[in-house]
C-alpha positions in Angstrom: -18.2 67.1 22.1 -17.6 67.7 26.0 -20.1 66.7 28.6 -21.8 69.6 30.4 -20.9 68.2 33.8 -18.9 65.4 35.3 -15.6 64.1 34.0 -14.8 62.8 30.5 -15.1 59.2 31.9 -19.0 59.8 31.8 -19.1 60.0 28.1 -19.6 56.5 26.5 -16.9 55.1 24.3 -17.9 55.2 20.5 -18.3 51.5 20.4 -20.2 51.3 23.7 -23.7 52.0 22.2 -26.2 49.2 22.7 -26.9 47.3 19.7 -30.5 47.6 18.3 -32.6 44.5 17.7 -34.2 43.6 14.4 -37.4 45.6 13.4 -39.7 44.3 10.7 -42.4 46.3 9.0 -45.3 44.0 7.9 -47.7 45.1 5.2 -51.0 43.3 5.3 -54.7 43.6 4.8 -57.3 44.8 7.3 -59.4 41.7 6.2 -59.2 38.1 7.4 -59.2 36.8 3.9 -61.7 33.9 2.8 -59.2 31.1 3.9 -58.3 30.6 7.5 -54.7 30.1 6.3 -54.1 33.9 6.2 -54.8 34.4 9.8 -52.9 31.4 10.8 -50.0 32.8 8.9 -50.4 36.2 10.7 -50.2 34.3 14.0 -47.3 32.1 12.9 -45.3 35.1 11.9 -45.8 36.7 15.2 -44.6 33.7 17.0 -41.4 33.5 14.8 -40.9 37.2 15.6 -41.2 36.4 19.3 -38.7 33.5 19.0 -36.2 35.8 17.3 -36.7 38.9 19.5 -37.9 40.9 16.5 -40.0 44.1 17.0 -42.9 44.8 14.7 -44.0 48.1 13.0 -47.1 48.0 11.1 -50.0 50.1 9.8 -51.8 50.2 13.1 -55.1 48.7 12.4 -57.0 46.4 14.8 -59.0 44.3 12.3 -58.0 41.5 9.8 -54.5 40.3 9.5 -53.1 43.7 10.7 -54.8 43.2 14.0 -53.9 39.6 14.4 -50.3 39.9 13.9 -50.0 42.8 16.3 -52.4 41.4 18.9 -50.5 38.0 18.8 -47.0 39.4 19.1 -48.1 41.7 22.1 -49.4 38.6 23.9 -46.1 37.0 23.5 -43.5 39.7 23.7 -45.4 42.6 25.3 -46.7 45.9 24.3 -43.2 47.4 23.7 -42.6 44.9 20.9 -45.2 46.5 18.6 -45.6 49.9 17.0 -48.7 50.7 15.0 -48.5 53.9 12.8 -52.0 54.8 11.5 -53.4 57.9 9.6 -56.0 59.9 11.4 -58.4 59.4 8.5 -58.4 55.6 8.9 -59.2 55.5 12.6 -62.9 55.7 11.9 -62.7 52.3 10.3 -61.7 50.6 13.5 -64.2 48.5 15.4 -66.2 50.4 17.8 -65.3 53.8 16.4 -67.5 56.8 17.8 -68.3 59.3 15.1 -68.9 61.9 17.7 -65.5 61.6 19.3 -63.6 64.9 19.6 -60.7 63.7 17.5 -58.8 60.8 15.9 -56.2 60.9 18.4 -58.8 60.6 21.2 -60.4 57.6 19.4 -57.1 55.9 18.6 -56.2 56.0 22.3 -59.7 54.5 23.2 -59.8 51.9 20.4 -56.1 50.8 20.1 -55.4 49.6 23.7 -51.7 49.4 24.1 -51.9 46.3 26.3 -53.5 44.6 23.4 -52.1 46.1 20.2 -48.9 47.8 21.4 -47.9 51.5 21.1 -49.9 53.5 18.5 -49.0 56.7 16.6 -51.6 58.8 14.8 -50.2 60.7 11.8 -51.5 63.1 9.3 -51.4 61.1 6.1 -50.1 57.9 4.3 -46.9 59.4 3.3 -45.9 60.2 6.9 -46.9 56.6 7.9 -44.7 55.0 5.3 -41.8 57.3 6.0 -42.0 56.4 9.7 -42.4 52.8 9.2 -39.3 52.7 6.8 -37.2 54.8 9.1 -37.7 52.3 12.0 -36.7 49.4 9.9 -33.7 51.1 8.4 -32.5 52.0 11.9 -33.1 48.5 13.2 -30.5 45.8 13.8 -29.4 42.9 11.8 -32.4 40.9 10.4 -34.5 44.0 10.0 -36.6 44.4 6.8 -40.0 44.3 5.2 -42.5 41.6 4.9 -45.8 41.4 2.9 -48.5 39.0 4.1 -51.7 38.7 2.1 -53.6 42.1 1.4 -55.1 44.3 -1.1 -54.2 47.3 -3.2 -52.6 49.1 -0.2 -50.5 46.1 0.7 -49.2 45.7 -2.9 -48.5 49.5 -3.2 -46.4 49.6 0.0 -44.5 46.4 -0.9 -43.6 47.7 -4.4 -42.5 51.1 -3.1 -39.9 49.6 -0.7 -38.8 47.3 -3.5 -38.3 50.3 -5.7 -36.6 52.2 -2.9 -34.2 49.1 -2.7 -33.5 49.1 -6.3 -32.7 52.8 -6.2 -30.4 52.5 -3.4 -32.4 54.3 -0.8 -32.2 51.3 1.6 -30.7 47.9 1.4 -33.0 46.0 3.8 -34.6 42.7 3.0 -37.9 42.4 1.5 -40.0 39.2 1.7 -43.3 38.1 0.2 -44.8 35.7 2.7 -46.8 33.6 0.0 -49.6 32.0 1.7 -51.7 29.4 -0.3 -50.0 30.9 -3.5 -51.4 34.4 -2.8 -48.3 36.1 -4.3 -47.7 33.6 -7.2 -48.9 36.2 -9.7 -46.6 38.9 -8.4 -43.5 36.5 -8.4 -44.5 35.5 -12.0 -44.7 39.1 -13.0 -41.2 39.6 -11.7 -39.8 36.9 -13.9 -41.8 38.3 -16.8 -40.4 41.8 -16.3 -36.9 40.3 -16.5 -37.6 38.4 -19.6 -39.0 41.4 -21.3 -36.0 43.7 -20.1 -37.9 46.0 -17.7 -36.1 44.5 -14.6 -32.3 43.7 -14.5 -31.8 40.0 -13.8 -29.9 40.6 -10.5 -32.8 42.9 -9.3 -35.1 40.0 -9.6 -33.9 38.9 -6.2 -34.6 42.2 -4.4 -37.9 40.5 -3.5 -37.6 37.2 -1.8 -40.4 34.6 -1.5 -41.0 32.7 1.5 -43.5 29.9 2.4 -43.3 29.8 6.1 -42.9 32.2 9.0 -39.6 30.6 9.8 -38.5 31.1 6.3 -39.4 34.7 6.4 -37.1 35.2 9.3 -34.3 33.3 7.9 -34.6 35.2 4.5 -34.4 38.5 6.3 -31.4 37.3 8.3 -29.6 36.0 5.2 -30.8 38.8 2.8 -28.1 39.8 0.3 -28.2 43.1 -1.6 -28.7 42.9 -5.3 -25.6 43.8 -7.4 -27.9 45.4 -9.8 -29.1 48.1 -7.4 -28.5 51.7 -8.6 -25.5 53.3 -7.2 -27.1 56.7 -6.2 -26.7 59.3 -3.6 -29.7 60.2 -1.6 -29.1 63.1 0.7 -31.9 63.9 3.3 -32.6 67.7 3.5 
């Protein structure tokens, strides 16, 4: 396509595009947990991201593990390194929420200080949030992927959805369970049980990778290999 003005020399060559850095989506709880190890792990993960120039996309909360990993990474790498995506309905659960505020967007701007938590986008629903987070990861550079810190129902649901998407061939990004104090032991055992009982193909047991330290999380994402058991399906976006 020709440029609208200037010579053809103004048009960048096909290989002259700037290479994107890695983007990692972290799923985690809005609670600190009962053991200090969980918050320590959130901070350690942020330090590992900073050391490897990794950008964070996450669920946009300011409390619990969510707030800790975002706040720590912003303090190290700056606000541009963090993008929180939060559904409007969840803004009221942030600390200091004013029930008389004119809108969720207004409250998000007030509560989710960009200098502290990075850029925040308020969306209509959970589906939009997950779609946007996944898109940023898929468009990220080498070493991009998904990480699950400790969390509750929502964390587990988000983690297993991206595992399923990987199995179906929707994406091929790395997925890591950061197993703090054995938090994900039950899940990793379930995967092995599902293979034994014939509900997960043996090669697909490795779609979800376990890591015990923040450094191992980053290394696992960098060295991630797509499973040979993934479905060879065509997914066309409309």
